[in-house]
ROGUVEX-754159 format. One record per atom (N, C-alpha, C): residue number from 1; residue in one letter; atom name; x, y, z. Coordinates in steps of 0.2 Angstrom, whole numbers, plus 5000, padded with zeros to 4 digits. Example, Ala and Ser with C-alpha at 12.3 -4.5 7.8 and 13.67 -1.06 7.14 Angstrom:
BEGIN
VOGU|1|a|N|5066|4972|5039
VOGU|1|a|CA|5062|4978|5039
VOGU|1|a|C|5066|4984|5039
VOGU|2|s|N|5064|4989|5035
VOGU|2|s|CA|5068|4995|5036
VOGU|2|s|C|5064|5000|5039
% end
This chain:
BEGIN
VOGU|1|q|N|4926|5029|5112
VOGU|1|q|CA|4922|5029|5109
VOGU|1|q|C|4924|5027|5099
VOGU|2|q|N|4921|5023|5097
VOGU|2|q|CA|4919|5021|5090
VOGU|2|q|C|4918|5028|5086
VOGU|3|w|N|4913|5031|5088
VOGU|3|w|CA|4911|5034|5082
VOGU|3|w|C|4917|5042|5085
VOGU|4|d|N|4921|5042|5090
VOGU|4|d|CA|4925|5047|5090
VOGU|4|d|C|4929|5048|5084
VOGU|5|w|N|4932|5043|5081
VOGU|5|w|CA|4936|5041|5077
VOGU|5|w|C|4935|5046|5070
VOGU|6|a|N|4928|5047|5068
VOGU|6|a|CA|4927|5053|5063
VOGU|6|a|C|4931|5060|5062
VOGU|7|v|N|4934|5061|5069
VOGU|7|v|CA|4937|5068|5069
VOGU|7|v|C|4944|5065|5067
VOGU|8|p|N|4948|5062|5068
VOGU|8|p|CA|4955|5059|5065
VOGU|8|p|C|4956|5059|5060
VOGU|9|t|N|4950|5055|5058
VOGU|9|t|CA|4948|5053|5051
VOGU|9|t|C|4949|5059|5044
VOGU|10|k|N|4944|5063|5048
VOGU|10|k|CA|4942|5069|5045
VOGU|10|k|C|4949|5074|5043
VOGU|11|l|N|4952|5074|5048
VOGU|11|l|CA|4959|5077|5048
VOGU|11|l|C|4965|5073|5044
VOGU|12|y|N|4964|5067|5044
VOGU|12|y|CA|4969|5062|5039
VOGU|12|y|C|4966|5062|5033
VOGU|13|l|N|4960|5063|5031
VOGU|13|l|CA|4958|5064|5023
VOGU|13|l|C|4959|5070|5020
VOGU|14|k|N|4959|5075|5026
VOGU|14|k|CA|4960|5081|5023
VOGU|14|k|C|4967|5082|5020
VOGU|15|q|N|4972|5080|5023
VOGU|15|q|CA|4979|5080|5024
VOGU|15|q|C|4980|5077|5017
VOGU|16|i|N|4977|5071|5017
VOGU|16|i|CA|4979|5068|5011
VOGU|16|i|C|4976|5072|5003
VOGU|17|m|N|4971|5076|5004
VOGU|17|m|CA|4968|5079|5000
VOGU|17|m|C|4973|5082|4999
VOGU|18|k|N|4975|5086|5002
VOGU|18|k|CA|4981|5093|5000
VOGU|18|k|C|4988|5089|4997
VOGU|19|l|N|4990|5085|4999
VOGU|19|l|CA|4994|5083|4994
VOGU|19|l|C|4995|5080|4989
VOGU|20|i|N|4987|5075|4988
VOGU|20|i|CA|4986|5073|4981
VOGU|20|i|C|4985|5080|4977
VOGU|21|n|N|4983|5084|4976
VOGU|21|n|CA|4982|5091|4975
VOGU|21|n|C|4988|5094|4971
VOGU|22|k|N|4994|5090|4973
VOGU|22|k|CA|5000|5095|4973
VOGU|22|k|C|5005|5091|4967
VOGU|23|n|N|5010|5095|4964
VOGU|23|n|CA|5012|5090|4959
VOGU|23|n|C|5016|5087|4962
VOGU|24|v|N|5017|5083|4965
VOGU|24|v|CA|5021|5080|4969
VOGU|24|v|C|5019|5071|4970
VOGU|25|n|N|5024|5065|4971
VOGU|25|n|CA|5023|5058|4973
VOGU|25|n|C|5021|5061|4979
VOGU|26|v|N|5017|5056|4981
VOGU|26|v|CA|5015|5055|4988
VOGU|26|v|C|5017|5048|4990
VOGU|27|i|N|5019|5045|4996
VOGU|27|i|CA|5019|5038|4996
VOGU|27|i|C|5016|5037|5002
VOGU|28|l|N|5013|5035|5004
VOGU|28|l|CA|5011|5032|5012
VOGU|28|l|C|5012|5025|5013
VOGU|29|t|N|5014|5023|5018
VOGU|29|t|CA|5017|5019|5021
VOGU|29|t|C|5010|5015|5027
VOGU|30|a|N|5010|5011|5028
VOGU|30|a|CA|5006|5008|5032
VOGU|30|a|C|5012|4999|5035
VOGU|31|i|N|5008|4997|5040
VOGU|31|i|CA|5008|4989|5044
VOGU|31|i|C|5001|4987|5042
VOGU|32|e|N|5007|4981|5040
VOGU|32|e|CA|5000|4976|5039
VOGU|32|e|C|4995|4971|5045
VOGU|33|s|N|4990|4970|5044
VOGU|33|s|CA|4985|4968|5050
VOGU|33|s|C|4982|4961|5047
VOGU|34|e|N|4980|4955|5051
VOGU|34|e|CA|4978|4951|5047
VOGU|34|e|C|4971|4952|5048
VOGU|35|v|N|4968|4948|5042
VOGU|35|v|CA|4960|4949|5041
VOGU|35|v|C|4958|4941|5044
VOGU|36|y|N|4952|4945|5049
VOGU|36|y|CA|4950|4939|5054
VOGU|36|y|C|4942|4938|5047
VOGU|37|i|N|4940|4933|5048
VOGU|37|i|CA|4933|4931|5044
VOGU|37|i|C|4928|4930|5049
VOGU|38|g|N|4931|4931|5055
VOGU|38|g|CA|4924|4928|5059
VOGU|38|g|C|4928|4930|5068
VOGU|39|a|N|4924|4930|5073
VOGU|39|a|CA|4929|4933|5080
VOGU|39|a|C|4932|4926|5081
VOGU|40|g|N|4940|4929|5082
VOGU|40|g|CA|4944|4923|5085
VOGU|40|g|C|4946|4920|5077
VOGU|41|k|N|4944|4921|5073
VOGU|41|k|CA|4945|4916|5065
VOGU|41|k|C|4951|4921|5060
VOGU|42|p|N|4958|4918|5061
VOGU|42|p|CA|4960|4921|5056
VOGU|42|p|C|4961|4917|5048
VOGU|43|s|N|4959|4921|5044
VOGU|43|s|CA|4958|4921|5036
VOGU|43|s|C|4968|4920|5035
VOGU|44|g|N|4973|4921|5038
VOGU|44|g|CA|4978|4919|5034
VOGU|44|g|C|4980|4924|5029
VOGU|45|r|N|4976|4929|5029
VOGU|45|r|CA|4978|4935|5023
VOGU|45|r|C|4982|4943|5026
VOGU|46|f|N|4984|4945|5025
VOGU|46|f|CA|4984|4954|5028
VOGU|46|f|C|4983|4956|5024
VOGU|47|n|N|4982|4960|5027
VOGU|47|n|CA|4980|4969|5024
VOGU|47|n|C|4984|4976|5025
VOGU|48|p|N|4988|4981|5024
VOGU|48|p|CA|4988|4986|5026
VOGU|48|p|C|4983|4989|5031
VOGU|49|s|N|4987|4988|5036
VOGU|49|s|CA|4983|4994|5041
VOGU|49|s|C|4983|5001|5041
VOGU|50|c|N|4976|5005|5037
VOGU|50|c|CA|4978|5012|5038
VOGU|50|c|C|4973|5013|5036
VOGU|51|q|N|4971|5019|5035
VOGU|51|q|CA|4963|5022|5034
VOGU|51|q|C|4960|5020|5029
VOGU|52|k|N|4953|5016|5031
VOGU|52|k|CA|4949|5013|5027
VOGU|52|k|C|4949|5015|5020
VOGU|53|k|N|4948|5022|5019
VOGU|53|k|CA|4947|5022|5011
VOGU|53|k|C|4954|5024|5006
VOGU|54|t|N|4959|5024|5009
VOGU|54|t|CA|4966|5026|5005
VOGU|54|t|C|4968|5024|5001
VOGU|55|p|N|4966|5016|5000
VOGU|55|p|CA|4968|5011|4995
VOGU|55|p|C|4964|5013|4988
VOGU|56|y|N|4959|5017|4989
VOGU|56|y|CA|4955|5016|4983
VOGU|56|y|C|4955|5025|4982
VOGU|57|w|N|4960|5027|4985
VOGU|57|w|CA|4962|5035|4981
VOGU|57|w|C|4970|5034|4977
VOGU|58|m|N|4972|5028|4979
VOGU|58|m|CA|4978|5028|4977
VOGU|58|m|C|4981|5025|4969
VOGU|59|d|N|4984|5029|4966
VOGU|59|d|CA|4987|5025|4960
VOGU|59|d|C|4990|5017|4960
VOGU|60|i|N|4995|5017|4966
VOGU|60|i|CA|4999|5011|4965
VOGU|60|i|C|4999|5009|4973
VOGU|61|v|N|4996|5001|4974
VOGU|61|v|CA|5000|4998|4978
VOGU|61|v|C|5003|4994|4980
VOGU|62|l|N|5008|4995|4982
VOGU|62|l|CA|5014|4989|4984
VOGU|62|l|C|5014|4987|4990
VOGU|63|y|N|5016|4979|4990
VOGU|63|y|CA|5018|4977|4999
VOGU|63|y|C|5023|4974|4996
VOGU|64|h|N|5026|4977|5001
VOGU|64|h|CA|5032|4976|5002
VOGU|64|h|C|5035|4973|5007
VOGU|65|e|N|5040|4970|5008
VOGU|65|e|CA|5043|4963|5011
VOGU|65|e|C|5051|4962|5011
VOGU|66|a|N|5053|4960|5014
VOGU|66|a|CA|5060|4961|5016
VOGU|66|a|C|5061|4954|5018
VOGU|67|k|N|5066|4949|5014
VOGU|67|k|CA|5066|4942|5014
VOGU|67|k|C|5074|4941|5016
VOGU|68|f|N|5077|4937|5019
VOGU|68|f|CA|5083|4935|5019
VOGU|68|f|C|5086|4926|5014
VOGU|69|n|N|5092|4929|5012
VOGU|69|n|CA|5093|4923|5007
VOGU|69|n|C|5101|4923|5009
VOGU|70|k|N|5102|4918|5010
VOGU|70|k|CA|5110|4916|5012
VOGU|70|k|C|5113|4921|5017
VOGU|71|g|N|5110|4925|5020
VOGU|71|g|CA|5112|4931|5025
VOGU|71|g|C|5111|4938|5022
VOGU|72|e|N|5108|4936|5015
VOGU|72|e|CA|5109|4945|5012
VOGU|72|e|C|5100|4946|5013
VOGU|73|i|N|5099|4954|5015
VOGU|73|i|CA|5092|4954|5013
VOGU|73|i|C|5092|4956|5008
VOGU|74|i|N|5085|4954|5005
VOGU|74|i|CA|5083|4955|4999
VOGU|74|i|C|5076|4959|5001
VOGU|75|f|N|5076|4965|4998
VOGU|75|f|CA|5069|4968|4997
VOGU|75|f|C|5064|4968|4993
VOGU|76|q|N|5058|4967|4991
VOGU|76|q|CA|5055|4967|4985
VOGU|76|q|C|5050|4968|4985
VOGU|77|a|N|5044|4970|4982
VOGU|77|a|CA|5037|4972|4983
VOGU|77|a|C|5033|4972|4977
VOGU|78|r|N|5027|4967|4980
VOGU|78|r|CA|5021|4966|4976
VOGU|78|r|C|5016|4970|4973
VOGU|79|i|N|5016|4972|4966
VOGU|79|i|CA|5011|4976|4963
VOGU|79|i|C|5004|4973|4965
VOGU|80|e|N|5000|4977|4970
VOGU|80|e|CA|4993|4973|4975
VOGU|80|e|C|4987|4979|4969
VOGU|81|k|N|4989|4986|4966
VOGU|81|k|CA|4985|4989|4963
VOGU|81|k|C|4989|4994|4956
VOGU|82|c|N|4988|4996|4952
VOGU|82|c|CA|4990|4998|4948
VOGU|82|c|C|4984|5003|4943
VOGU|83|r|N|4984|5007|4943
VOGU|83|r|CA|4979|5012|4941
VOGU|83|r|C|4981|5014|4932
VOGU|84|f|N|4987|5015|4932
VOGU|84|f|CA|4991|5016|4925
VOGU|84|f|C|4990|5009|4920
VOGU|85|n|N|4992|5005|4924
VOGU|85|n|CA|4994|5000|4920
VOGU|85|n|C|4992|4990|4922
VOGU|86|g|N|4986|4991|4921
VOGU|86|g|CA|4983|4986|4925
VOGU|86|g|C|4988|4977|4925
VOGU|87|e|N|4990|4977|4918
VOGU|87|e|CA|4994|4971|4917
VOGU|87|e|C|5001|4968|4921
VOGU|88|i|N|5002|4974|4927
VOGU|88|i|CA|5009|4973|4930
VOGU|88|i|C|5005|4970|4936
VOGU|89|i|N|5000|4971|4938
VOGU|89|i|CA|4997|4970|4944
VOGU|89|i|C|4997|4960|4944
VOGU|90|g|N|4999|4962|4953
VOGU|90|g|CA|5004|4954|4954
VOGU|90|g|C|5011|4952|4953
VOGU|91|q|N|5014|4956|4950
VOGU|91|q|CA|5021|4957|4948
VOGU|91|q|C|5026|4959|4953
VOGU|92|t|N|5031|4956|4953
VOGU|92|t|CA|5036|4959|4959
VOGU|92|t|C|5043|4963|4958
VOGU|93|i|N|5044|4969|4961
VOGU|93|i|CA|5049|4971|4959
VOGU|93|i|C|5054|4968|4965
VOGU|94|i|N|5061|4968|4963
VOGU|94|i|CA|5068|4966|4968
VOGU|94|i|C|5070|4972|4968
VOGU|95|n|N|5071|4974|4973
VOGU|95|n|CA|5073|4979|4976
VOGU|95|n|C|5072|4986|4972
VOGU|96|p|N|5064|4990|4976
VOGU|96|p|CA|5062|4991|4972
VOGU|96|p|C|5064|4999|4973
VOGU|97|t|N|5061|5002|4968
VOGU|97|t|CA|5063|5011|4965
VOGU|97|t|C|5059|5014|4965
VOGU|98|l|N|5056|5021|4963
VOGU|98|l|CA|5053|5023|4957
VOGU|98|l|C|5055|5024|4952
VOGU|99|d|N|5061|5024|4950
VOGU|99|d|CA|5062|5023|4943
VOGU|99|d|C|5061|5014|4939
VOGU|100|k|N|5062|5011|4943
VOGU|100|k|CA|5059|5002|4941
VOGU|100|k|C|5052|5002|4941
VOGU|101|l|N|5048|5006|4947
VOGU|101|l|CA|5043|5006|4946
VOGU|101|l|C|5040|5009|4940
VOGU|102|n|N|5043|5017|4937
VOGU|102|n|CA|5041|5017|4932
VOGU|102|n|C|5041|5016|4924
VOGU|103|e|N|5048|5013|4925
VOGU|103|e|CA|5050|5007|4919
VOGU|103|e|C|5044|5003|4918
VOGU|104|m|N|5041|4999|4924
VOGU|104|m|CA|5035|4994|4922
VOGU|104|m|C|5029|4996|4922
VOGU|105|i|N|5028|5003|4923
VOGU|105|i|CA|5021|5007|4921
VOGU|105|i|C|5023|5007|4914
VOGU|106|k|N|5026|5009|4911
VOGU|106|k|CA|5028|5012|4904
VOGU|106|k|C|5027|5008|4897
VOGU|107|q|N|5028|5001|4899
VOGU|107|q|CA|5029|4993|4896
VOGU|107|q|C|5024|4994|4894
% end
């Protein structure tokens, strides 16, 4: 039943809050799912398929992609949200690392 999701959601939120309250970098991953504008009507947009409230707690949200260019895999991340520096939202990091992200935030 749909209301049964309240139990795992509370357990999820409790664990996330424990991690957020520690002095560590917390990285959560999610699989994307297509956004629908109505029954059977895809919008062509994709969002992370994770717990509903998670994006509102995150300081930074990145959308990661792997692209192929002449047989080479290129990893990139587009910045969807950044609480520290809103000017970098929408920018893309090629082969993202925490160091690269940190440098962009400090600019």
